[in-house]
BAFI-3210 file (N, C-alpha, C; in Angstrom, 3 decimals, decimal comma, padded with zeros to 6 digits):
// residues 268
n [1|2|3|4|5|6|7|8|9|10|11|12|13|14|15|16|17|18|19|20|21|22|23|24|25|26|27|28|29|30|31|32|33|34|35|36|37|38|39|40|41|42|43|44|45|46|47|48|49|50|51|52|53|54|55|56|57|58|59|60|61|62|63|64|65|66|67|68|69|70|71|72|73|74|75|76|77|78|79|80|81|82|83|84|85|86|87|88|89|90|91|92|93|94|95|96|97|98|99|100|101|102|103|104|105|106|107|108|109|110|111|112|113|114|115|116|117|118|119|120|121|122|123|124|125|126|127|128|129|130|131|132|133|134|135|136|137|138|139|140|141|142|143|144|145|146|147|148|149|150|151|152|153|154|155|156|157|158|159|160|161|162|163|164|165|166|167|168|169|170|171|172|173|174|175|176|177|178|179|180|181|182|183|184|185|186|187|188|189|190|191|192|193|194|195|196|197|198|199|200|201|202|203|204|205|206|207|208|209|210|211|212|213|214|215|216|217|218|219|220|221|222|223|224|225|226|227|228|229|230|231|232|233|234|235|236|237|238|239|240|241|242|243|244|245|246|247|248|249|250|251|252|253|254|255|256|257|258|259|260|261|262|263|264|265|266|267|268]
n.u [-009,601|-013,095|-014,682|-017,314|-020,130|-022,113|-024,784|-024,815|-026,434|-027,559|-025,956|-025,225|-022,732|-020,729|-020,923|-020,114|-017,480|-016,330|-016,610|-015,023|-012,556|-012,065|-011,605|-009,376|-006,142|-004,099|-002,325|-003,297|-005,933|-008,894|-011,553|-013,351|-014,303|-016,385|-019,420|-019,103|-017,089|-015,574|-013,253|-012,075|-010,523|-007,260|-006,837|-005,014|-004,848|-003,120|-002,364|-002,928|-001,315|001,134|001,234|001,650|004,274|005,607|005,354|007,313|009,659|012,644|013,764|012,323|011,470|009,377|008,783|008,057|005,614|003,261|000,461|000,868|-001,106|-001,459|000,753|000,260|-002,164|-001,232|000,703|-000,960|-002,172|-000,290|000,673|001,579|003,865|005,353|008,031|011,243|012,568|011,175|010,760|009,839|009,726|008,980|008,159|006,568|005,762|003,178|002,237|004,329|004,025|001,464|001,839|003,756|002,302|000,417|001,929|003,838|002,835|003,063|005,697|007,161|009,570|009,378|010,918|011,775|012,250|013,239|011,602|013,216|015,754|018,786|018,306|018,249|019,897|022,027|024,033|022,577|020,660|018,050|015,721|013,320|011,839|009,258|006,577|003,807|002,536|004,832|006,363|008,453|010,356|013,514|015,767|018,602|019,078|017,171|018,121|020,602|020,056|018,852|019,319|021,287|019,263|017,042|013,789|011,972|008,804|005,927|003,236|002,700|001,782|000,540|001,163|-000,407|-002,398|-005,569|-005,743|-007,812|-009,056|-006,878|-006,120|-008,370|-007,976|-005,353|-005,070|-004,071|-001,326|002,253|003,535|005,784|005,560|003,227|004,102|005,862|005,590|005,457|005,274|007,276|009,362|010,011|010,743|013,130|014,672|014,868|016,234|018,617|019,703|020,483|018,587|016,424|013,520|010,640|007,853|005,502|002,744|-000,061|-002,954|-005,896|-008,186|-011,485|-012,619|-014,868|-016,314|-018,592|-019,357|-018,291|-016,933|-015,602|-013,731|-012,188|-011,121|-009,690|-007,706|-006,350|-005,326|-003,900|-001,343|000,406|-000,979|-002,235|-000,076|-000,006|-002,445|-005,248|-008,306|-008,998|-007,351|-008,177|-010,879|-012,660|-012,406|-013,243|-015,883|-016,990|-016,714|-018,293|-020,816|-020,993|-021,091|-023,480|-025,269|-024,785|-024,141|-021,918|-018,401|-016,175|-013,109|-009,894|-007,764|-004,386|-002,497|000,378|001,650|004,612|007,333|010,541|013,825|016,894|019,767|021,905|025,449|027,498]
n.v [-000,328|-000,878|-003,971|-004,478|-003,392|-000,463|001,617|005,172|008,129|010,769|013,891|017,409|018,879|020,712|020,193|017,522|017,724|019,223|017,439|015,232|016,481|016,981|014,711|012,926|011,738|010,111|007,022|003,631|002,906|002,173|002,321|004,432|004,586|002,827|002,021|004,059|003,661|000,907|-001,831|-004,673|-007,521|-009,015|-012,492|-013,906|-013,105|-011,193|-010,186|-012,304|-014,309|-013,103|-013,230|-015,972|-016,232|-014,573|-016,116|-017,988|-016,587|-015,118|-012,589|-009,743|-007,340|-004,716|-002,793|000,612|000,878|002,281|003,193|001,069|-000,849|-003,251|-004,840|-004,994|-006,470|-008,890|-009,723|-010,122|-012,475|-014,430|-014,535|-016,551|-016,720|-014,777|-012,980|-012,768|-010,369|-007,500|-004,975|-001,859|000,404|003,799|006,671|008,987|011,563|011,825|009,182|007,783|008,441|007,367|004,637|003,979|004,285|002,257|-000,105|-000,286|-001,570|-004,219|-004,676|-003,738|-001,825|001,295|002,901|006,044|006,687|007,937|007,157|006,863|006,524|004,764|001,667|001,806|-000,210|-002,952|-005,102|-008,190|-008,449|-009,400|-012,114|-012,045|-009,783|-007,562|-005,912|-003,876|-002,491|-000,817|002,292|002,258|-000,531|-000,920|-002,745|-003,471|-002,660|-004,155|-006,745|-006,509|-006,277|-008,672|-011,927|-014,702|-017,089|-015,826|-014,170|-012,052|-010,735|-009,506|-007,291|-005,632|-002,567|-002,616|-002,126|000,615|001,033|001,938|003,717|004,650|006,523|008,214|009,216|010,632|012,970|013,792|013,388|011,443|009,333|008,942|005,966|004,842|005,707|004,406|001,819|001,452|-000,108|-002,755|-006,240|-007,966|-006,245|-005,546|-008,057|-008,374|-006,373|-007,339|-009,760|-008,783|-007,732|-009,948|-011,671|-014,538|-015,445|-016,618|-016,626|-014,984|-013,251|-011,800|-009,644|-008,078|-005,787|-004,865|-001,569|000,761|003,957|005,726|008,300|011,757|012,661|010,417|010,070|012,405|012,030|009,653|010,466|012,328|010,708|008,595|009,647|009,563|009,039|011,268|013,523|016,329|016,928|018,885|020,126|022,632|023,068|021,058|021,379|021,648|019,086|017,467|018,318|017,537|014,776|014,259|014,946|012,962|010,627|011,115|010,973|008,483|006,541|004,583|005,322|003,471|001,843|000,184|-001,550|-002,751|-005,440|-007,162|-010,161|-010,778|-012,784|-013,416|-014,836|-014,713|-016,179|-018,747|-018,422|-019,731]
n.w [000,774|001,687|000,656|000,200|-001,422|-000,877|-001,504|-001,789|-000,598|-002,772|-002,706|-002,239|-004,303|-003,216|-000,462|-000,341|-001,307|000,784|002,894|002,078|002,062|004,701|006,185|008,286|007,201|008,127|008,579|007,544|007,690|006,214|006,806|006,743|004,151|003,938|002,470|000,641|-001,184|-002,871|-003,017|-004,533|-003,014|-003,260|-004,098|-002,572|000,115|001,777|004,427|006,171|005,045|005,474|008,257|008,654|007,801|009,590|011,868|011,594|011,731|013,178|013,355|012,198|009,707|008,788|006,055|005,290|006,802|007,071|008,991|010,618|010,687|009,179|009,902|012,653|012,656|011,542|013,433|015,620|014,919|015,358|017,945|020,725|019,090|017,875|016,177|017,803|017,518|016,193|013,870|012,371|009,590|008,664|006,737|006,772|008,925|010,430|010,215|011,414|014,125|014,553|013,951|015,879|018,296|017,933|017,561|019,584|021,999|021,200|021,231|019,085|017,476|015,936|013,339|012,196|008,918|005,812|002,712|000,464|001,401|002,454|004,233|007,759|009,094|010,078|007,947|006,923|008,991|009,320|009,040|007,789|005,642|005,066|003,270|002,589|-000,141|-000,909|-001,867|-003,731|-004,192|-002,739|-003,969|-003,695|-001,024|000,403|-000,126|001,132|003,929|004,494|005,857|004,650|003,096|003,998|003,634|001,444|001,556|000,149|-000,788|-003,709|-005,324|-008,584|-012,152|-013,783|-011,873|-010,769|-012,902|-014,498|-012,887|-012,247|-014,778|-015,435|-014,069|-014,772|-017,459|-020,412|-019,682|-020,144|-021,722|-020,500|-017,851|-017,061|-017,158|-015,117|-012,828|-013,601|-013,025|-014,077|-014,527|-011,923|-011,012|-012,443|-011,219|-008,593|-009,021|-010,065|-007,785|-006,524|-005,457|-005,304|-007,039|-005,575|-005,635|-007,679|-008,362|-010,028|-009,956|-011,247|-010,068|-009,156|-008,582|-007,077|-006,910|-005,033|-004,445|-004,747|-002,541|-001,596|-003,635|-003,331|-000,734|-001,132|-003,007|-001,481|000,463|-000,775|-001,943|-004,093|-006,387|-007,751|-007,673|-007,209|-006,156|-005,192|-003,872|-004,790|-007,073|-008,820|-009,177|-011,497|-012,754|-010,659|-010,393|-012,876|-012,670|-010,431|-011,492|-013,418|-011,825|-010,472|-012,596|-013,870|-012,006|-009,835|-010,169|-012,055|-011,612|-011,770|-009,654|-009,484|-008,293|-007,052|-005,692|-004,042|-003,497|-002,452|-002,112|-000,334|-001,450|-000,020|000,346|-002,250]
ca.u [-010,986|-014,015|-014,996|-018,756|-020,734|-023,339|-025,059|-024,804|-027,432|-027,087|-025,854|-024,708|-021,318|-019,869|-020,930|-019,300|-016,079|-015,899|-016,501|-013,846|-011,341|-011,919|-011,319|-007,941|-005,551|-003,009|-002,507|-003,862|-007,281|-009,777|-012,931|-014,225|-014,867|-017,518|-020,623|-018,788|-016,184|-015,212|-012,127|-011,951|-009,275|-006,559|-007,233|-004,018|-004,989|-001,747|-002,090|-002,918|-000,111|002,254|001,249|002,263|005,722|006,091|005,411|008,556|010,797|013,245|013,989|011,477|011,415|008,294|009,205|006,972|004,515|002,054|000,073|001,155|-002,299|-001,293|001,688|-000,448|-003,083|-000,477|001,293|-002,037|-002,510|000,773|001,076|002,864|004,955|005,875|009,498|011,915|012,844|010,297|011,036|009,155|010,134|007,951|008,753|005,668|005,682|001,923|002,166|005,312|003,388|000,349|002,371|004,409|001,270|-000,256|002,820|004,657|002,389|003,483|007,150|007,744|010,184|009,117|012,045|011,480|013,262|012,701|011,360|014,276|017,053|019,222|017,704|019,178|020,165|023,263|023,935|022,098|020,038|016,696|015,403|012,098|011,523|007,924|006,072|002,539|002,436|005,960|006,387|009,365|011,261|014,949|016,227|019,924|018,982|016,445|019,055|021,685|019,657|018,389|020,276|021,203|018,097|015,926|012,697|011,222|007,409|005,283|002,198|003,029|000,852|001,003|001,146|-001,673|-003,399|-006,541|-005,424|-009,037|-009,244|-005,720|-006,125|-009,457|-007,424|-004,080|-005,032|-003,296|000,044|003,206|003,599|006,839|005,039|002,246|004,775|006,905|005,395|005,225|005,913|008,496|010,417|010,424|011,472|014,489|015,374|015,169|017,269|019,869|020,246|020,931|017,495|015,769|012,073|009,921|006,460|005,130|001,391|-000,705|-004,400|-006,547|-009,291|-012,510|-012,826|-016,016|-016,458|-020,020|-019,579|-017,071|-016,198|-014,704|-012,636|-011,340|-010,384|-008,747|-006,567|-005,595|-004,698|-002,945|-000,903|001,200|-001,857|-002,236|000,827|-000,271|-003,895|-005,963|-009,689|-009,057|-006,710|-008,865|-012,328|-013,417|-012,432|-014,085|-017,288|-017,446|-016,823|-019,490|-021,993|-021,025|-021,565|-024,904|-026,064|-024,556|-023,853|-020,536|-017,284|-015,459|-011,675|-009,307|-006,443|-003,566|-001,663|001,076|002,259|006,035|008,135|011,903|014,710|018,325|020,408|023,129|026,665|027,855]
ca.v [000,111|-001,994|-004,709|-004,707|-002,147|000,095|002,826|006,380|009,119|011,918|015,113|018,553|018,819|021,439|019,485|016,315|018,151|019,613|016,237|014,469|017,249|017,131|013,434|012,707|010,783|009,337|005,584|002,882|002,461|002,609|002,054|005,558|004,390|001,913|002,611|005,152|003,146|-000,493|-002,364|-006,107|-007,939|-010,104|-013,815|-014,559|-012,724|-010,848|-010,044|-013,641|-014,972|-012,464|-013,771|-017,294|-016,071|-014,025|-017,184|-018,727|-015,662|-014,718|-011,141|-009,302|-005,907|-004,300|-001,536|001,530|000,211|003,119|003,351|-000,165|-001,665|-004,591|-005,556|-005,256|-007,574|-010,120|-010,143|-010,614|-013,842|-015,397|-014,565|-016,033|-017,152|-013,612|-012,930|-012,196|-008,981|-006,977|-003,563|-001,304|001,745|004,640|007,952|010,140|011,790|011,423|007,726|007,324|008,548|006,429|003,274|003,799|004,074|000,981|-001,263|-000,354|-002,624|-005,534|-004,753|-003,383|-000,504|001,981|003,775|007,063|006,575|008,326|006,020|006,739|006,469|003,405|001,143|002,098|-001,456|-003,630|-006,181|-009,511|-008,300|-009,942|-013,272|-011,727|-008,382|-007,509|-004,571|-003,808|-001,322|000,118|003,254|001,665|-001,397|-000,706|-004,128|-003,678|-002,526|-005,322|-007,873|-006,288|-006,504|-010,048|-012,992|-015,782|-017,919|-014,982|-013,977|-010,807|-011,079|-008,202|-007,023|-004,394|-001,941|-002,949|-001,125|001,246|000,873|003,039|004,712|005,300|007,703|009,097|009,897|011,618|014,223|014,179|013,098|010,246|009,351|008,250|004,520|004,529|005,910|003,373|000,521|001,501|-001,120|-004,073|-007,250|-008,504|-005,253|-005,690|-009,318|-008,124|-005,606|-008,226|-010,712|-008,042|-007,537|-011,243|-012,424|-015,564|-015,290|-017,808|-016,519|-013,683|-013,371|-010,500|-009,620|-006,805|-005,822|-003,854|-000,481|001,611|005,161|006,023|009,749|012,526|012,752|009,267|010,355|013,423|011,423|008,681|011,160|012,945|009,655|007,867|010,917|009,399|008,878|012,589|014,093|017,736|017,053|019,687|020,376|023,897|022,946|020,109|021,540|021,305|017,637|016,917|018,604|016,697|013,415|014,255|014,912|011,642|009,667|011,385|010,580|007,120|005,612|004,534|005,404|002,207|001,809|-001,115|-001,583|-003,922|-005,853|-008,420|-010,795|-010,932|-013,491|-013,652|-015,386|-014,450|-017,490|-018,959|-018,356|-021,011]
ca.w [000,911|001,886|-000,564|000,149|-001,896|-000,325|-002,254|-000,964|-000,999|-003,541|-001,914|-002,977|-004,659|-002,279|000,823|-000,485|-001,368|002,123|003,722|001,663|002,384|006,149|006,848|008,516|006,255|008,709|008,702|006,425|008,023|005,139|007,215|006,397|002,815|003,989|001,891|-000,277|-002,213|-002,653|-003,778|-004,352|-002,382|-003,944|-003,627|-001,722|001,521|002,143|005,863|006,766|004,569|006,178|009,614|008,615|007,677|010,851|012,865|011,417|011,712|014,447|013,282|011,079|009,393|007,903|005,430|004,932|007,498|007,167|010,397|011,328|010,839|008,615|010,770|013,910|012,408|011,334|014,708|016,488|014,520|015,649|019,346|021,240|018,228|017,157|016,157|018,969|017,148|015,139|013,637|011,201|009,175|008,056|006,401|006,903|010,373|011,094|010,294|012,401|015,434|014,621|014,008|017,178|019,309|017,705|017,587|020,801|022,925|020,699|021,301|017,796|017,382|014,676|013,026|011,195|007,862|004,506|001,814|-000,538|002,076|002,816|005,460|008,861|009,804|009,685|006,973|007,345|010,311|009,396|008,208|007,052|005,329|004,472|002,952|001,865|-001,003|-000,863|-002,970|-004,711|-003,430|-002,908|-003,964|-003,080|000,428|000,906|-000,161|002,102|005,325|004,658|006,088|003,675|003,363|004,422|002,683|001,241|001,278|000,013|-001,788|-004,397|-006,263|-009,917|-013,225|-014,180|-010,825|-010,674|-013,912|-014,983|-012,040|-012,379|-016,069|-015,427|-013,544|-015,383|-018,879|-020,746|-019,182|-021,015|-021,544|-019,550|-016,501|-016,757|-017,099|-014,098|-011,798|-014,174|-012,171|-014,657|-014,302|-010,526|-010,942|-012,923|-010,192|-007,466|-009,426|-010,208|-006,441|-006,020|-004,845|-006,114|-006,990|-005,124|-006,078|-008,233|-008,898|-010,266|-010,139|-011,545|-009,119|-009,393|-007,626|-007,377|-006,082|-005,023|-004,406|-004,995|-001,279|-001,558|-004,564|-002,701|000,376|-001,702|-003,612|-000,389|001,262|-001,621|-002,523|-005,317|-007,556|-008,392|-006,678|-006,872|-005,974|-004,204|-004,300|-005,532|-008,378|-009,692|-009,033|-012,708|-012,942|-009,597|-010,706|-013,984|-012,183|-009,583|-012,365|-014,042|-010,821|-010,236|-013,766|-014,342|-010,929|-009,353|-011,102|-012,053|-011,904|-011,460|-009,035|-009,806|-007,171|-007,200|-004,531|-004,349|-002,510|-002,934|-001,091|-000,475|-001,438|000,772|-000,487|-002,899]
c.u [-011,886|-014,330|-016,471|-019,449|-021,974|-023,587|-025,207|-025,819|-026,789|-027,035|-025,171|-023,193|-020,435|-019,803|-020,042|-017,811|-015,558|-015,719|-015,257|-012,545|-011,065|-011,493|-009,814|-007,398|-004,442|-003,362|-003,101|-005,173|-008,224|-011,250|-013,877|-014,911|-016,076|-018,787|-020,368|-017,861|-015,866|-013,993|-012,034|-010,578|-008,590|-006,868|-006,261|-004,090|-003,655|-001,508|-002,046|-001,680|001,139|002,374|001,923|003,775|006,331|006,247|006,697|009,793|011,347|013,487|013,292|011,481|010,254|008,624|007,988|005,656|003,223|001,726|000,273|000,007|-002,117|-000,352|001,023|-001,402|-002,328|000,136|000,246|-002,398|-001,497|001,222|000,720|004,064|005,540|007,403|010,068|012,193|011,910|010,476|010,239|009,761|008,936|008,540|007,886|005,390|004,325|001,774|003,174|004,686|002,267|000,842|003,045|003,387|000,615|000,658|003,666|004,164|002,765|005,008|007,860|008,314|009,906|010,217|011,618|012,595|012,644|012,616|012,521|015,676|017,472|018,555|018,695|019,465|021,443|022,984|023,410|021,454|018,722|016,552|014,067|012,007|010,183|007,567|004,749|002,479|003,587|005,906|007,275|010,338|012,722|015,623|017,618|019,887|018,234|017,379|020,149|021,268|019,113|019,558|020,218|020,084|016,873|014,982|012,224|009,815|006,602|004,107|002,487|001,827|001,397|000,889|-000,270|-002,776|-004,248|-006,312|-006,667|-009,296|-008,102|-005,791|-007,328|-008,929|-006,197|-004,047|-004,175|-001,833|000,973|003,279|004,652|006,352|004,067|002,891|005,742|006,789|005,086|005,948|007,199|009,660|010,922|011,159|012,933|015,299|015,769|016,295|018,618|020,531|020,656|019,863|016,928|014,261|011,432|008,493|006,223|003,793|000,766|-002,213|-004,851|-007,906|-010,220|-012,575|-014,075|-016,052|-017,907|-020,331|-018,236|-016,278|-015,203|-013,510|-011,661|-010,496|-009,335|-007,512|-005,742|-004,801|-003,614|-002,281|-000,124|000,324|-001,915|-001,395|000,541|-001,746|-004,257|-007,360|-009,749|-008,488|-007,532|-010,389|-013,098|-013,510|-013,299|-015,562|-017,796|-017,588|-018,037|-020,751|-022,120|-021,558|-023,055|-025,768|-025,975|-024,344|-022,368|-019,503|-016,439|-013,990|-011,173|-007,938|-005,693|-002,644|-000,835|001,717|003,691|006,718|009,486|012,765|016,147|019,060|021,595|024,342|026,998|029,033]
c.v [-001,089|-002,680|-005,070|-003,424|-001,755|001,412|004,018|007,384|010,226|013,131|016,183|018,443|019,478|020,747|018,245|016,650|018,473|018,392|015,434|015,158|017,313|015,849|013,282|011,606|009,924|007,860|004,948|002,219|003,043|002,430|003,206|005,335|003,463|002,603|003,679|004,722|001,697|-000,839|-003,855|-006,453|-009,025|-011,448|-014,399|-014,146|-012,363|-010,843|-011,398|-014,424|-014,396|-013,017|-015,138|-017,205|-015,468|-015,116|-017,979|-017,877|-015,420|-013,213|-010,634|-007,789|-005,661|-002,911|-000,713|001,002|001,016|003,385|002,093|-001,155|-003,090|-005,423|-005,903|-006,441|-008,894|-010,623|-010,697|-012,058|-014,875|-015,399|-015,930|-016,434|-016,003|-013,631|-012,308|-010,715|-008,579|-005,468|-003,128|000,046|002,474|006,027|009,164|010,385|011,456|009,913|007,150|007,342|007,530|004,996|002,993|003,515|002,703|-000,210|-001,374|-001,435|-004,040|-005,677|-004,412|-001,969|000,071|003,012|004,758|007,057|006,987|007,138|005,785|006,664|005,015|002,958|001,282|000,872|-002,091|-004,691|-007,452|-009,479|-009,053|-011,203|-013,118|-010,218|-008,394|-006,069|-004,709|-002,459|-000,343|001,066|002,724|000,777|-001,115|-002,074|-004,308|-003,589|-003,701|-006,529|-007,731|-006,670|-007,907|-010,984|-013,988|-016,758|-017,127|-014,659|-012,531|-011,204|-009,787|-008,259|-005,658|-003,868|-002,163|-001,810|-000,655|001,046|002,127|004,106|005,328|006,587|008,699|009,893|010,812|012,980|014,700|014,033|011,876|010,384|008,585|006,764|004,137|004,676|004,803|001,998|000,417|000,387|-002,504|-005,137|-007,811|-007,526|-005,344|-007,015|-009,107|-007,353|-006,460|-009,189|-010,022|-007,795|-008,855|-012,083|-013,445|-015,454|-016,629|-017,802|-015,106|-013,846|-011,990|-010,668|-008,193|-006,819|-004,624|-002,851|000,300|002,772|005,625|007,500|010,463|012,735|011,605|009,476|011,340|012,798|010,436|009,384|011,923|011,912|008,920|008,908|010,762|009,226|010,161|013,480|015,536|017,966|018,048|019,915|021,621|023,727|022,101|020,205|021,227|019,797|016,958|017,141|017,709|015,241|013,258|014,146|013,560|010,588|009,863|010,860|009,085|006,098|005,548|004,609|004,148|002,418|000,413|-000,931|-002,806|-004,191|-007,058|-008,856|-011,158|-011,657|-013,830|-014,133|-015,000|-015,777|-017,537|-018,859|-019,736|-021,649]
c.w [001,133|000,569|-000,675|-000,269|-001,105|-001,032|-001,306|-001,501|-001,816|-002,615|-002,739|-003,139|-003,606|-000,921|000,768|-000,577|000,023|003,023|003,366|002,034|003,876|006,855|007,069|007,622|006,850|008,753|007,468|006,814|006,972|005,499|006,871|005,055|002,807|003,484|000,849|-001,407|-001,868|-003,498|-003,489|-003,790|-003,205|-003,303|-002,612|-000,257|002,158|003,653|006,557|006,331|005,229|007,597|009,647|008,525|008,935|011,906|012,766|011,445|013,110|014,514|012,025|010,961|008,445|007,376|005,046|005,488|007,539|008,623|011,203|011,381|010,332|009,484|012,096|013,751|012,311|012,638|015,665|016,169|015,014|017,104|019,928|020,377|017,410|017,160|017,420|018,745|016,013|015,068|012,406|010,871|008,584|007,854|006,633|008,378|011,016|011,223|011,276|013,793|015,595|014,756|015,349|018,262|019,170|017,970|018,849|021,766|022,470|020,692|020,006|017,863|015,997|014,456|011,940|010,151|006,542|003,569|000,848|000,083|002,288|004,109|006,613|009,733|009,262|008,621|007,649|008,729|010,450|008,552|007,493|006,874|004,603|004,138|002,218|001,164|-000,796|-002,065|-004,089|-003,945|-003,767|-002,818|-003,370|-001,552|001,055|000,956|000,903|003,510|005,561|004,961|004,929|004,062|003,778|003,277|002,650|000,811|001,274|-000,947|-002,388|-005,177|-007,667|-010,905|-013,505|-013,138|-010,693|-011,738|-014,535|-014,196|-012,238|-013,687|-016,237|-014,987|-014,322|-016,893|-019,148|-020,309|-020,121|-020,700|-020,512|-018,113|-016,121|-016,615|-015,930|-013,074|-012,374|-013,349|-012,753|-014,520|-012,860|-010,308|-011,348|-011,885|-009,008|-007,816|-009,590|-008,859|-005,798|-005,358|-005,833|-005,953|-006,630|-005,651|-006,585|-008,938|-009,018|-010,396|-010,420|-010,851|-009,302|-008,237|-008,058|-006,384|-006,186|-004,864|-004,504|-003,706|-001,165|-002,475|-003,930|-001,590|-000,131|-002,254|-002,581|000,393|000,481|-002,522|-003,824|-006,552|-008,386|-007,475|-006,288|-006,568|-004,882|-004,756|-005,171|-006,945|-009,346|-009,575|-010,317|-012,946|-011,881|-009,905|-011,832|-013,549|-011,266|-010,444|-013,061|-013,071|-010,564|-011,382|-014,067|-013,240|-010,627|-010,469|-010,949|-012,416|-011,543|-010,808|-009,543|-008,621|-007,582|-005,887|-004,897|-003,201|-003,131|-001,779|-001,394|-000,395|-000,465|-000,167|-001,053|-002,175]
res [m|p|d|t|p|r|h|h|d|h|r|a|f|d|d|l|l|a|e|g|a|a|v|p|t|a|g|w|d|f|s|w|f|e|g|r|a|t|e|a|r|p|s|w|g|y|a|t|a|m|a|a|r|l|a|g|a|t|a|a|l|d|i|q|t|g|g|g|e|v|l|d|f|a|l|a|q|v|e|p|k|a|p|v|l|a|v|a|t|e|g|w|p|p|n|v|a|k|a|t|a|l|l|r|p|r|g|v|a|v|v|a|a|p|e|d|a|p|l|p|f|a|d|e|a|f|d|l|v|s|s|r|h|p|v|s|p|n|w|p|e|i|a|r|v|l|r|p|g|g|t|y|f|a|q|h|v|g|a|r|s|a|f|e|l|v|e|h|f|l|g|p|l|p|e|e|q|s|a|a|r|l|p|e|r|e|r|a|g|a|e|a|a|g|l|e|i|v|d|l|r|s|e|r|l|r|m|e|f|y|d|i|a|a|v|v|h|f|l|r|k|v|v|w|m|v|p|d|f|s|v|e|k|y|e|p|q|l|r|s|l|h|e|r|i|e|a|e|g|p|f|l|a|h|s|t|r|h|l|f|e|a|r|k|p|h|p|a]
***
């Protein structure tokens, strides 16, 4: 989401619900939120850092690429030093089509692959594997497709990200669920798959929602936050949150992100 706040005019609850429910959700373009919601950016600048690694790669794979926007940005920074081979995977059909249209002109093949399925590539096919906000990193598969000396470089969603918003709708969640994305737990998973951790950094970042339309669109777009979300099912919670925003101003939440870089060691 944008990181520059702009206040939004008060409007009727039903109109805002309808607007948030009508916005297309394909891809990872968050420009619609401009003036309606903000999210601070991690200090490490993932897309730019990803571009630097692409410049040194010969064969690159971007996992769960969404609409391809981040990979497209990164490749634009490194032309004509882009990898000879660049491939992306995506599991959601609308995003597959969007990413294909965006990335085909850059010579990137987009492969439709379910998020929980094995990667459809041969062993040791890539010297760089990247991902921005994977649902859940499949460490054995990442390690399998990396060449010895190859790098996994990613930005992950961390533990309890936006939980102030999530728990408004779902109530308090079990500790195990809130701990599922702890960076140290992911470190252990990567190391168990044989990867060596090069860098692991975490940040907690401020989010603000200026109207209920932004909340509706966010929950429709980032579907794993409230998996069964619909305007009809959660109308009471939406109404109470709308009234809170009208009375108190923007709703405050916090995202968590961690930067993850790992390397596949050469055989001893």
